[in-house]
Structure formats: structure tokens, C-alpha cells
N, C-alpha and C positions, 0 to 999 in steps of 0.2 A: 502843872496842870494835868488832868486826866485824860486819856482819850476818851471818846464816845465808845461806849461797846456797840459790837454789831449784833442784830438777831445771830440767835443758832440756825445752824441751815439740816440739823439732824432731824427735825420731821419731815422737811420736805425731801431730803435727801432718802429715807426710808421708804416713803411713799412713793417715791419713783421707779424704785427697783420693782425687778419684775420676780416675780412668786415661782419658785419652779415646778414646772408639769406634774412633778411627781415627788410625794415627800419622801426624801430618801431615809427618813429616820424610819426605825424599824425593820430596814430589809435585810438581809443577808450580805455579807461582804460579797459572794458572787453575783446576787441581785444588785448590788448596788455598782459593783463595776460593768455590769450589762446596761444597765441606765446611763452613766457617766460615757460609757462607749458608742452608745447611739445617740446621745446628746453632741458628741464629738463628732459622729458621721453627718448628722443635721448642719452643726455649725459649718464645717468643713466645705459641703457641699453648697451651701448658701454664697448667693455673690457677695463677694468683699465691697469695703467701700471705695475703690476706685471704680470697679464695675457699677455699682449703682449711682455714682457720682456721674461716669460719662454718659450711661442712662438717662440720668434726667437731663443733664446738659444738651443730649441729643433731643429732647422733647422741647425743650425751652428754647434751644439756637439753630438758627437753619445752617444748612453745611457750606453756606458762602461766608457766614460770618466767622466761622470758623477757619475756613480759610485764610479770610483778611487776619486774624488774629494771630494766625501761624505764621504767616509772611512777616507781620509788623515784628513779633518774636524774633524771627531770622533776622531783620533790618536792624532790630536793637543789638542782637551780639556781632553783627557786622561793625557797626557803629562804636561797640565796645573794643572789638578787636583793632580796628582802625587806632584808636585813643594807646591801646598797648602798645602796637606796631611803632609808633613815634615816637614812645618814651624808650623805647628798645634801640630804635636807630640814634637817638639822640645820648645814651648811653654808651652806645659803640663810637659814636664820633667823638664822643668826651674821650674815651678811652683811647681813640686813635691818636688824639691830639697830645694827650699825656704822653703815653709812649713815645711819638715821636719828638717830643721836647727832650723827654729825658736821653735819648739815644745819641742827641748831638754833642761831641765834646766842645768844651770851650777851652782854649786855651791863655793861663792868667799870667802875665810875666811879672816876677817878683824884681826887684832891684834893687 
């Protein structure tokens, strides 16, 4: 059996790409470098993904909800910590029991 073919995405991908604000063809090397450096300055000065996401969440979610979610996240981590502590105690107890059993000498008389 052959697998069904998927439609090509080339048309949609090329259509969604942004065209450069200035065509870099036909420029001298120095002009091209200057244009690329100015683009880099604009990109570095623009807010990053994290900042844009934080701004959007601040507009959508009230501060009280953020506090509740932060507290819930803390409680979640505390719950995970208690599970880890429990299993560490069990391992320590098992090691202590094994060590106490191996330390005791047992005398076997052979007749």
C-alpha cells in the first residue's frame, strides 16, 4: 500500500515570508553591511518573545490570578519535594538495615 500524499507547503510558506524593506541586490558591500547592521539594531531593540508574552498575559489575566497560579506552582513543587524526600528516606532506611545486617557476626560451629 502507498501512503497518501500530503499537499505541498511551499506556496504558503513563501507567501507568509516577509519581504525585506530594502532590496540588498545592487548595493555595494559597504551599503549592504550598513543596511544589515541597521536591521540588527532594530531587531535587538525590539521586545523579545518573553516580553511580548508577558505584556499580553498582563492584559488578559488580572494580577490576582497570576498570584494564585504562582502559589499553585509553588505548592506543586512542594508536593514533588515531599515525594522525593519520602523516597530518599526509604533508601536511607534500606541502606541502614542492610548495613546493620552485614555488620553482625554469626558464629557457625562445624562438628
